[in-house]
C-alpha positions in Angstrom: 0.0 0.0 0.0 1.4 3.4 -1.0 1.1 6.4 1.3 1.1 10.1 0.3 4.6 11.3 0.0 5.7 14.7 1.4 8.7 16.8 0.7 12.2 15.6 1.3 13.3 17.4 4.5 17.0 17.1 3.4 16.4 18.7 0.0 17.6 22.2 -0.4 14.9 24.7 -1.4 14.8 28.3 -2.5 12.8 29.9 0.4 11.7 33.5 0.3 14.8 35.6 0.9 12.9 38.2 3.0 11.2 37.5 6.3 8.5 40.0 5.3 7.3 37.6 2.6 6.2 35.1 5.3 3.6 37.6 6.8 0.6 38.3 4.4 -0.8 41.8 3.9 -3.4 42.9 6.5 -2.2 40.1 8.9 -2.8 40.6 12.6 0.9 41.0 13.2 1.0 44.0 10.8 -1.9 45.6 12.7 -0.1 45.1 16.0 3.0 46.7 14.6 1.1 49.6 13.1 -0.5 50.3 16.5 2.7 50.1 18.6 4.8 52.0 16.1 2.6 55.1 16.8 2.8 55.0 20.6 4.7 57.6 22.5 6.5 55.1 24.9 7.9 57.8 27.0 4.6 59.5 27.6 3.0 56.2 28.4 5.6 55.6 31.0 7.6 52.6 29.6 10.9 51.7 31.1 13.8 52.1 28.6 11.6 54.4 26.5 14.8 56.4 26.2 18.3 54.8 25.9 21.4 55.8 27.8 24.7 56.3 26.1 26.4 53.8 28.4 25.7 50.2 29.5 24.1 47.3 27.6 21.5 48.1 25.0 17.9 47.3 26.2 15.2 45.8 24.1 12.8 48.3 22.5 9.6 48.4 24.6 7.6 48.4 21.4 9.0 45.0 20.5 8.2 43.6 23.9 4.7 45.0 23.7 4.3 43.4 20.3 5.3 40.1 21.8 2.8 40.3 24.7 -0.2 41.4 22.6 0.5 38.6 20.1 0.9 36.1 22.9 -2.3 37.0 24.7 -4.2 36.8 21.5 -2.9 33.3 20.9 -3.3 31.8 24.4 0.3 32.3 25.4 1.0 34.3 28.6 3.9 32.5 30.2 7.3 34.2 29.8 8.9 30.9 29.1 6.4 30.0 26.4 6.8 33.5 24.9 10.5 32.9 24.7 9.9 29.7 22.9 7.7 31.5 20.4 10.5 33.8 19.4 12.6 30.8 18.3 10.0 28.8 16.4 7.2 31.1 15.3 7.8 32.9 12.0 5.1 35.5 12.8 6.8 36.3 16.1 10.1 36.5 14.4 8.6 39.1 12.0 7.2 41.1 15.0 10.4 40.9 16.9 12.8 41.5 14.0 14.3 38.0 15.0 15.2 39.3 18.5 15.1 36.5 21.1 14.9 37.9 24.6 15.2 35.4 27.5 12.2 34.5 29.7 13.5 36.7 32.6 13.6 39.8 30.3 10.1 39.0 29.0 8.8 38.6 32.6 10.5 41.8 33.8 8.9 43.8 31.0 5.4 43.0 32.4 6.6 43.6 36.0 8.4 46.9 35.3 5.7 48.5 33.1 2.5 48.0 35.2 1.1 51.5 34.8 2.3 51.8 31.2 0.5 48.7 30.1 -2.8 50.1 31.5 -2.1 53.3 29.7 -1.6 51.3 26.5 -5.1 49.8 26.9 -6.5 53.3 27.4 -4.6 54.5 24.3 -6.2 51.8 22.2 -9.6 52.6 23.7 -9.1 56.3 22.7 -8.2 55.1 19.2 -11.5 53.1 19.1 -13.3 56.3 20.1 -11.7 58.2 17.3 -12.6 55.5 14.8 -16.2 55.7 16.1 -16.2 52.0 17.1 -17.9 52.9 20.4 -21.6 53.7 20.3 -21.3 56.0 23.3 -24.9 55.7 24.3 -25.5 52.4 26.1 -23.0 50.4 28.1 -23.3 47.4 30.4 -21.3 46.9 33.6 -20.6 43.6 35.3 -17.8 41.9 37.2 -16.1 38.5 36.9 -13.8 36.7 39.3 -10.3 35.6 38.3 -8.5 33.2 40.6 -5.4 34.7 42.2 -2.0 33.2 42.3 -2.7 32.2 45.9 -4.1 28.8 47.0 -6.9 28.5 49.6 -4.6 26.9 52.1 -2.5 30.1 52.1 -5.6 32.3 52.8 -6.4 32.7 56.5 -9.2 34.1 58.5 -10.2 33.8 62.2 -11.8 30.4 61.8 -8.9 28.8 59.9 -6.2 30.2 62.2 -8.0 29.1 65.3 -8.5 25.6 63.8 -4.8 25.4 63.0 -3.8 26.5 66.5 -6.1 24.0 68.1 -4.6 21.2 65.9 -1.0 22.3 66.8 -1.8 22.3 70.5 -3.2 18.8 70.2 -0.1 17.6 68.4 2.1 19.2 71.0 0.2 17.5 73.8 0.6 14.1 72.1 4.4 14.6 71.6 4.8 15.7 75.2 3.0 12.5 76.4 5.1 10.3 74.1 8.3 12.1 75.3 7.3 11.4 78.9 6.7 7.7 78.2 10.0 7.4 76.2 11.9 8.8 79.2 10.5 6.0 81.4 11.4 3.2 79.0 14.8 1.6 78.7 17.2 2.8 76.1 16.8 -0.2 73.8 13.0 0.1 73.7 12.7 3.8 72.8 10.5 4.3 69.7 10.8 7.0 68.6 13.9 8.4 70.4 13.6 11.4 72.7 15.8 13.4 70.4 13.4 12.8 67.5 10.5 13.8 69.6 12.1 16.9 70.8 13.0 17.9 67.3 9.4 17.4 66.1 8.2 19.3 69.2 10.5 22.3 68.4 9.1 22.4 64.8 5.5 22.4 66.1 6.4 25.3 68.5 7.9 27.3 65.6 4.7 26.6 63.5 2.6 27.7 66.4 4.5 31.0 66.6 3.8 31.5 62.9 0.1 31.0 63.4 0.0 33.2 66.5 1.5 36.0 64.3 -1.1 35.3 61.7 -3.8 35.5 64.3 -2.7 39.0 65.3 -2.8 40.1 61.6 -6.2 38.5 61.1 -7.6 40.4 64.1 -6.4 43.7 62.5 -7.1 42.9 58.8 -9.9 40.4 58.9 -8.3 38.2 56.3 -4.7 37.4 55.3 -3.4 35.9 52.1 0.3 35.0 52.6 1.3 34.5 48.9 -0.7 37.4 47.3 -1.5 39.8 50.0 -4.0 41.7 47.9 -6.2 38.7 47.0 -9.4 37.8 48.9 -11.6 34.8 49.4 -14.7 35.1 47.1 -17.5 33.2 45.5 -15.8 32.5 42.2 -18.9 31.0 40.4 -18.8 28.6 37.5 -15.3 27.3 38.2 -16.2 24.1 40.2 -15.2 25.7 43.5 -17.8 27.7 45.4 -15.1 29.7 47.2 -11.6 30.6 46.0 -9.0 33.3 46.5 -9.8 35.7 43.7 -9.8 39.3 42.3 -13.0 41.0 41.4 -12.6 42.6 38.0 -15.2 45.3 37.2 -15.7 45.8 33.5 -17.8 48.2 31.4 -18.6 47.3 27.8 -20.0 49.3 25.0 -23.2 48.0 23.3 -22.3 48.8 19.7 -19.5 46.2 19.0 -19.1 44.7 22.6 -15.7 46.5 23.0 -14.4 46.9 26.5 -14.4 50.6 27.5 -12.5 50.4 30.8 -12.0 48.2 33.9 -11.1 48.3 37.5 -10.1 45.7 40.2 -11.7 45.9 43.6 -11.1 43.9 46.8 -14.7 43.6 47.7 -16.4 40.2 46.7 -19.7 42.0 45.8 -20.4 44.7 43.3 -22.2 47.3 45.5 -20.6 50.7 45.2 -18.9 50.2 41.9 -21.5 51.4 39.4 -20.9 55.1 39.7 -17.1 54.8 39.4 -17.4 52.5 36.4 -19.9 54.9 34.8 -17.5 57.8 35.3 -14.7 55.9 33.7 -17.0 55.1 30.7 -18.0 58.8 30.3 -14.4 59.8 30.3 -13.3 57.3 27.6 -16.4 57.8 25.5 -16.2 61.6 25.9 -19.9 62.0 26.7 -21.9 63.7 29.4 -24.9 61.4 29.4 -25.0 57.6 29.2 -27.3 54.6 29.8 -25.7 51.9 32.0 -27.2 48.4 32.3 -26.3 46.3 35.4 -27.5 43.3 37.3 -29.1 43.2 40.7 -25.7 43.0 42.4 -25.3 46.8 41.7 -28.6 47.7 43.3 -27.5 50.2 45.9 -29.4 53.4 46.5 -26.5 55.8 47.2 -24.5 54.5 44.3 -27.4 54.6 41.8 -28.4 58.1 43.0 -24.8 59.3 42.3 -25.1 57.9 38.8 -28.4 59.6 38.2 -27.1 62.9 39.5 -24.1 62.8 37.1 -26.1 62.2 33.9 -26.1 58.4 33.9 -29.5 56.6 33.4 -29.3 53.3 35.2 -31.2 50.1 34.3 -30.7 47.8 37.3 -32.7 44.8 38.3 -34.2 45.0 41.7 -33.3 42.0 43.9 -36.2 39.8 45.0 -36.9 39.4 48.7 -35.4 36.3 50.3 -37.3 33.4 51.8 -40.3 31.5 50.5 -43.1 33.5 49.0 -46.6 32.9 50.2 -50.0 33.4 48.5 -50.7 36.3 50.9 -47.5 38.2 50.9 -47.0 40.8 53.6 -43.3 41.5 52.8 -41.9 45.0 52.6 -42.4 44.9 48.8 -46.1 44.5 49.1 -46.5 47.9 50.7 -47.0 50.5 47.8 -45.5 53.9 48.3 -47.8 56.8 47.3 -45.5 59.8 46.6 -48.2 62.6 46.5 -49.4 61.8 50.0 -46.0 60.5 51.3 -47.6 57.3 52.6 -47.6 53.6 52.1 -50.7 51.5 51.2 -50.7 48.1 52.9 -52.2 44.9 51.4 -55.3 45.5 53.5 -55.9 48.9 52.0 -54.8 51.0 55.0 -52.4 53.9 54.8 -49.2 54.1 56.8 -48.1 57.7 57.3 -44.8 59.3 58.2 -44.2 59.3 62.0 -40.5 60.1 62.7 -36.9 59.8 61.6 -34.8 56.9 62.8 -31.1 56.1 62.5 -30.6 52.7 60.9 -28.0 50.2 62.2 -25.6 51.3 59.4 -25.9 55.0 60.6 -28.2 56.1 57.8 -31.0 58.4 58.7 -34.4 56.8 57.6 -38.1 57.7 57.7 -40.5 55.6 59.6 -44.1 55.0 58.5 -46.9 53.4 60.6 -50.6 53.5 61.5 -51.3 52.2 65.0 -55.0 52.7 65.0 -55.5 50.9 61.6 -53.3 48.0 62.6 -55.1 47.5 65.9 -58.4 47.0 64.0 -57.0 45.1 61.0 -58.1 41.4 60.6 -54.9 40.6 58.7 -52.6 41.8 61.6 -51.8 38.2 62.7 -50.4 37.4 59.3 -48.7 40.7 58.8 -46.8 41.3 62.1 -46.3 40.0 65.6 -45.8 43.5 67.0 -48.5 45.9 68.1 -48.4 47.6 64.7 -46.5 47.3 61.4 -43.6 49.8 60.6 -42.2 50.5 57.2 -38.7 52.1 57.0 -37.9 54.2 53.9 -34.2 54.7 53.3 -32.7 57.7 51.5 -32.6 57.6 47.7 -35.7 55.4 47.4 -37.3 58.1 45.3 -34.5 57.6 42.8 -34.8 53.8 43.1 -38.5 54.0 42.3 -37.7 55.9 39.1 -35.0 53.3 38.1 -37.3 50.4 38.9 -40.0 51.9 36.6 -37.4 52.6 33.9 -36.1 49.1 34.0 -39.6 47.6 33.7 -40.4 49.9 30.8 -37.2 48.9 28.9 -37.3 45.2 29.2 -36.1 44.6 25.6 -33.1 46.8 26.1 -32.3 45.3 29.5 -32.4 41.8 28.1 -29.3 42.7 25.9 -27.2 43.3 29.0 -25.9 39.8 29.2 -25.0 39.5 25.5 -23.1 42.8 25.7 -21.1 42.3 28.9 -20.7 38.5 28.9 -19.2 38.5 25.4 -15.7 39.6 26.6 -15.9 37.2 29.6 -16.9 34.3 27.5 -14.0 34.9 25.1 -11.3 35.6 27.6 -12.2 33.0 30.2 -14.2 30.4 28.2 -12.3 30.4 24.9 -8.9 31.7 25.8 -8.9 29.9 29.1 -7.6 32.9 31.2 -9.2 32.0 34.5 -6.3 32.6 36.8 -3.7 35.4 37.1 -0.1 34.6 36.8 1.1 37.7 38.6 0.7 38.6 42.3 -0.4 41.9 44.0 -3.0 44.3 42.6 -0.7 46.5 40.5 0.7 43.5 38.6 -2.8 42.0 38.2 -4.1 45.3 36.8 -1.3 45.1 34.2 -2.1 41.5 33.3 -5.8 42.4 33.0 -4.9 45.4 30.7 -3.0 43.0 28.4 -5.9 40.5 28.2 -8.5 43.2 27.6 -6.2 45.0 25.1 -5.8 41.6 23.2 -9.6 41.1 23.2 -10.3 44.6 21.9 -7.6 44.3 19.3 -9.0 41.1 17.9 -12.5 42.5 17.9 -11.4 45.7 16.1 -9.5 43.8 13.4 -12.6 41.6 12.8 -15.0 44.5 12.6 -12.8 46.5 10.2 -12.2 43.4 8.0 -15.9 42.6 7.8 -16.7 46.2 6.7 -14.1 45.8 3.8 -11.4 48.0 5.3 -7.7 47.3 5.7 -7.0 47.3 9.4 -3.4 48.3 8.9 -4.2 51.3 6.9 -7.1 52.4 9.2 -4.9 52.3 12.3 -2.0 54.0 10.6 -4.2 56.8 9.4 -6.3 57.0 12.6 -5.2 60.5 13.4 
C-alpha cells in the first residue's frame, strides 16, 4: 500500500529571501506593529523608552509590547512560552525582528511597566473612540472573578487560624505525652527516640509561633493571604469551586460592538458601590456627558445609583427579589406600595401608613418611619402581617431615585435583556475560549497590568474583525487614525 509522499526534508529549497514575505498583507501582526509604532512610549511611562549612552542596550519596549499582545491573542501568557515562540514562530520573528529575549527579560517587562500597560489599553480605547467604534450611548457593567496566584490553604481568617492553632496544641500535647513515656522506657525500647520527639516538638512550636502572628494580623485585617497579600476569598462562580482566592474585575462594555471601555479591580467580593465609578470611567473614555448603563441586581445600591443619576447616567438595574419562601398572601416589605403625592404607604389590607418620625438605621443612615397604630389594631390581617402591636415601614434615603430606576427598567425590558449578551461577550472569550481564569502575577498593580494585556488583546482582535468585515484594511485604518 502506497502512502502520500511529502517533501524531502533534506532537499535544499529556494525559500523567500525576505522575512517580510512570510507575513501576508493585513495580517494581525502587521496591525499590532502599526499600532505600537505610533505610541509615545515615554509619555505612556515605559521603562527604557529612552536609551542611555552607556551600558548594555535594552530591548525596544515596542518590540516587547508586540510580543505580549500577540501572545495574549494566541493563548500564550507565560514568559517561558513566549521565549519559545520567538525561536520557532515565524510571525513572532517578524514582529520581533528576529530578536530572542530570554524569559527573565520578558517577565520583567510586564513587571516593570505596570502602569504603562494600563495606559496602552486606554490609548487603544481612545483610538477606538476616534474610529467611532464605540456607540457611546448604552454600556453594560458587570464583574467577573479571576483566581489569584494564591491557594486557599494560604488564605487565613479567624476560623482557619483558630482551627490550625487547636490542631497544633493537640499535636504538642501528644508529643509531650510520648516524650514522657519514652523517658521511662529503657534505652533499647525507645521508639521514637527522645531526640526525634524533641526535634518534632520544636518544629511544632515554631509553627505555632507563625500562626499566632497570623492570628494578630487577622484580628487587624480580617483576612490574610500569605502569597498574594491583595487577593481575597470570594465566591468565584462557575469554576467548580464555590469559594476561592480571587480578584473582582469590574468591567464596562459598549453595546455597539461589545468592545471593552474600561475596567477596575476591587477587593470587595460583591459589586455594590462600583456602578458610579465605572460609569464615570466610561463617560471619560467615550467623551460624553450622558449615558445609559445596564447592570444586574448586584449593583442595586441606593446611594451608588443616586450618584449615577445625578451625574447624567441613566441606570437600568434589576431589583433584587426578597429572600425566603413566597406565600400566597404576601406581607413582605415589597407588598407595601408607596404613594408619593401623600407621602404614605398603602398596605395589602388597603390602609395607609403615614410618616411618623426619623430613625437612624444600624448602618448609621437616617431613615423615615411610617406606621398607623389605629389601623393595625383593628385590622383582621394583623396576625399574618406582624407579631408587634403595629407594622412599621422604614424608607431609606434615595428610594425616590430607586423607584424611578425600577420603573425605567420595567419599561425597557427589551433593552435590559441585551445586558448579558453585551457584557458577557468579553468574559466568554477571555475566560471560556482563551482559558484565562487565573492570574499569573501577584499583587494588585501587577494583576491590573495583566488584565490590561488580556483586555487589550480582546479589543484588538474585535477591532480587526470589525474592520475586515466592513471591507477596510485594518493596517491602513490604524496607521491613518489621526
